[in-house]
C-alpha positions in Angstrom: -7.2 -4.3 -21.5 -5.0 -7.2 -20.6 -1.4 -7.0 -19.9 0.8 -7.0 -23.0 1.6 -10.5 -24.5 5.3 -10.0 -23.6 4.4 -10.0 -19.9 3.7 -13.0 -17.7 -0.1 -13.6 -17.8 0.0 -15.9 -14.8 -0.6 -14.4 -11.5 2.5 -14.4 -9.3 2.4 -16.1 -5.9 2.8 -13.9 -2.8 4.6 -15.4 0.1 3.4 -14.0 3.4 4.4 -12.2 5.5 6.3 -9.8 3.3 7.7 -6.3 3.4 6.5 -3.7 0.9 9.1 -0.9 0.5 7.8 2.6 -0.3 9.1 4.5 -3.3 7.7 8.1 -3.3 7.9 10.1 -6.5 6.4 13.2 -5.0 8.0 16.5 -4.0 5.6 16.9 -1.1 5.7 13.4 0.4 4.5 13.5 4.1 7.7 11.6 5.1 10.0 13.9 3.2 11.6 11.1 1.3 10.3 11.8 -2.2 12.6 11.1 -5.2 12.4 13.4 -8.2 14.7 12.3 -11.0 15.8 9.1 -12.7 19.1 8.9 -10.8 17.3 9.3 -7.4 14.9 6.5 -8.3 17.8 4.2 -9.4 19.7 4.9 -6.2 16.6 4.4 -3.9 15.5 1.2 -5.7 19.1 -0.2 -5.7 19.3 0.4 -1.9 16.0 -1.3 -1.2 17.1 -4.3 -3.4 20.4 -4.4 -1.5 18.4 -4.4 1.8 16.5 -7.5 0.6 13.1 -6.0 -0.4 10.9 -8.3 -2.6 8.1 -5.8 -3.2 8.2 -2.1 -4.0 5.2 0.2 -3.8 5.4 3.2 -6.2 3.4 6.4 -5.4 3.4 9.5 -7.6 0.7 11.4 -5.8 1.0 12.7 -2.2 -1.8 11.7 0.2 -0.6 14.0 3.0 -3.1 16.3 4.6 -3.6 19.4 2.4 -1.9 17.9 -0.6 -2.9 19.2 -4.1 -3.8 16.5 -6.6 -1.2 15.6 -9.2 -2.4 15.8 -12.8 -3.4 12.4 -14.2 -1.0 12.6 -17.1 1.9 13.5 -14.8 1.1 10.7 -12.3 1.0 8.2 -15.1 4.3 9.3 -16.7 6.1 9.2 -13.3 4.8 5.7 -12.5 5.6 4.2 -15.9 9.1 5.7 -15.9 9.7 4.3 -12.4 8.5 0.8 -13.4 10.9 0.8 -16.4 13.8 1.6 -14.1 12.8 -1.1 -11.6 12.5 -3.7 -14.3 16.0 -2.9 -15.5 17.4 -3.4 -12.0 15.4 -6.5 -11.1 13.3 -8.9 -13.1 12.0 -10.6 -10.0 10.8 -7.8 -7.8 7.1 -7.5 -7.2 5.8 -4.0 -8.3 2.9 -2.4 -6.6 1.5 1.0 -7.7 -0.2 3.2 -5.2 -3.0 5.0 -7.1 -6.7 5.7 -7.0 -6.9 6.4 -10.7 -8.0 3.6 -13.1 -6.0 5.1 -16.0 -2.8 5.1 -14.0 -3.5 1.5 -12.8 -4.1 0.4 -16.4 -0.8 2.0 -17.7 1.1 0.5 -14.7 -0.2 -3.0 -15.4 0.7 -2.7 -19.1 4.3 -2.0 -17.9 4.3 -5.0 -15.7 2.9 -4.0 -12.3 1.7 -6.9 -10.1 -0.3 -5.1 -7.5 -2.6 -2.1 -7.6 -2.7 -0.4 -4.2 -5.9 1.7 -4.0 -6.4 3.6 -0.7 -9.9 4.4 -1.7 -11.2 0.9 -2.3 -12.6 1.8 -5.6 -14.6 4.8 -4.3 -12.5 7.6 -6.0 -12.7 6.2 -9.5 -15.7 4.0 -10.6 -13.6 2.5 -13.4 -11.0 1.0 -11.0 -12.8 -2.2 -10.4 -13.2 -2.7 -14.2 -9.4 -2.5 -14.5 -8.9 -5.2 -11.8 -11.6 -7.4 -13.4 -9.9 -7.2 -16.8 -6.4 -8.0 -15.6 -6.7 -11.4 -13.9 -3.0 -11.6 -13.2 -3.0 -8.6 -10.8 -3.5 -8.3 -7.0 -5.7 -5.5 -5.6 -5.1 -3.8 -2.3 -8.6 -2.8 -1.1 -8.1 0.3 1.1 -10.7 1.9 3.4 -11.5 5.5 3.2 -14.7 7.6 3.6 -15.2 10.8 1.7 -13.1 12.3 -1.2 -9.5 13.1 -1.8 -10.0 16.5 -0.2 -11.9 15.3 2.9 -10.1 11.9 3.5 -8.1 13.2 6.4 -11.2 14.1 8.4 -12.5 11.6 10.8 -16.0 10.6 9.7 -17.0 10.1 13.3 -17.7 6.3 13.3 -17.8 5.0 16.8 -17.4 1.4 15.7 -14.4 1.8 13.5 -13.2 -1.8 13.6 -16.5 -3.3 12.6 -17.1 -0.5 10.1 -13.8 -1.3 8.3 -14.7 -5.1 8.3 -18.1 -4.4 6.9 -16.6 -2.1 4.2 -14.2 -4.9 3.2 -16.9 -7.5 3.0 -19.1 -5.3 0.9 -16.4 -4.5 -1.5 -15.1 -8.1 -1.7 -18.7 -9.3 -2.5 -19.0 -6.6 -5.2 -15.7 -7.7 -6.7 -16.7 -11.4 -6.5 -19.8 -10.6 -8.5 -17.6 -9.1 -11.1 -15.4 -12.2 -11.2 -12.5 -11.2 -8.9 -11.6 -14.0 -6.5 -10.6 -13.2 -2.9 -7.1 -14.7 -3.4 -6.4 -11.6 -5.5 -7.5 -9.2 -2.8 -5.5 -7.7 0.0 -7.3 -5.7 2.7 -5.9 -2.4 4.1 -7.7 -0.6 7.0 -6.4 2.7 5.8 -4.6 4.0 8.8 -4.6 7.8 8.8 -7.5 8.0 6.2 -10.9 9.1 7.6 -9.7 8.3 11.1 -8.6 10.3 14.1 -5.8 9.2 16.5 -8.1 7.1 18.7 -9.6 5.3 15.7 -6.1 4.6 14.3 -5.0 3.2 17.6 -8.2 1.1 17.9 -7.5 -0.5 14.5 -3.9 -1.3 15.4 -5.0 -2.7 18.7 -7.6 -4.9 16.9 -5.2 -6.1 14.2 -5.7 -9.8 15.1 -9.5 -9.3 14.9 -9.2 -7.7 11.5 -7.0 -10.5 10.2 -9.5 -13.1 11.4 -12.5 -11.4 9.8 -11.1 -9.7 6.7 -11.7 -12.6 4.3 -8.3 -11.8 2.6 -4.7 -11.1 3.7 -4.3 -7.8 5.6 -1.8 -5.0 4.9 -0.9 -2.3 7.3 0.7 1.0 6.3 1.6 2.8 9.5 5.2 3.9 8.7 5.9 7.5 9.7 2.2 8.3 9.9 1.0 11.4 11.7 -0.5 9.6 14.6 3.0 8.3 15.5 4.3 11.8 15.4 1.5 13.0 17.6 2.0 10.3 20.3 5.8 10.4 20.3 6.1 14.2 19.8 8.8 13.4 17.2 9.3 14.7 13.7 12.6 13.2 12.6 12.4 10.1 10.4 15.0 8.1 12.4 12.8 8.3 15.5 9.6 7.6 13.6 11.2 4.6 12.0 12.1 3.1 15.4 8.6 3.6 16.7 7.1 2.2 13.5 9.4 -0.8 13.7 8.0 -1.6 17.2 4.4 -1.5 15.8 5.4 -3.6 12.8 6.6 -6.3 15.1 3.3 -6.2 17.0 1.3 -6.4 13.7 3.3 -9.4 12.5 2.6 -11.1 15.8 -1.1 -10.5 15.2 -1.0 -12.1 11.8 -0.7 -9.2 9.4 0.5 -10.4 6.0 2.1 -7.2 4.5 4.0 -4.4 6.2 4.3 -1.3 4.1 7.3 0.7 5.2 9.6 3.6 4.3 12.5 1.9 6.2 13.2 -1.4 4.5 16.4 -2.7 6.0 15.4 -3.0 9.7 11.9 -4.0 8.9 13.1 -6.9 6.8 15.5 -7.9 9.6 12.6 -7.8 12.1 10.6 -10.0 9.7 13.5 -12.5 9.5 13.7 -12.6 13.2 10.0 -13.1 13.5 9.9 -15.9 11.0 12.8 -17.6 12.7 11.3 -17.2 16.2 7.7 -18.0 15.4 8.1 -20.5 12.5 
């Protein structure tokens, strides 16, 4: 199903590097920043727009360890409602939807979503690639995870995690290419925190430049407030986690990462501005 005739059927250009602001619609978000009602969503989006965000990533299902899956209908309703609010506040903002379900992705695209952010890389729902194939004006974030929703926080024990992720990307990009999805519509995400232990997460971050050089598509990192930062820093409060995340964001930008997904938009955008000015 293609996007509705009223929507722009031409794929939008992404200007890298860019900051992707997180909009959590869940009561049990791992970062504790979930928004639950329409007013909360409006306030959160308005603040991110004021801070200069150009892309917002909507998530209506928590992926924290031990989270219970949200019903498909409930996830879809929350995502669609949030997109409608964002569209009222800004006609130009890029909208990403963080979902592993094809039906939610399809509904989001019909409402005007530009990016589908799938942490499972199409492994949780076999229909996801069909949705991406049918909607040629949409970008696809190809995440890396091994296992299922229930087991995705368990390290799968790979001792060559960096090359494993690259191989996974290449296999999925080839599969998508056979279906007609060109690499310029794909964004690669190593899936920090999913199927990886602390050492594996750190190895991927340390190897960001290598990942960028070998991905075959732009690379996104989502490390903001992740559990491995809490473990290393022995911190739980979001202010501290944001500071540590910001340091790693700067390192990732220096290594050529194209998209930084973050809960703390303002200072990340300021860091990106400084980066562009300094390294332009």
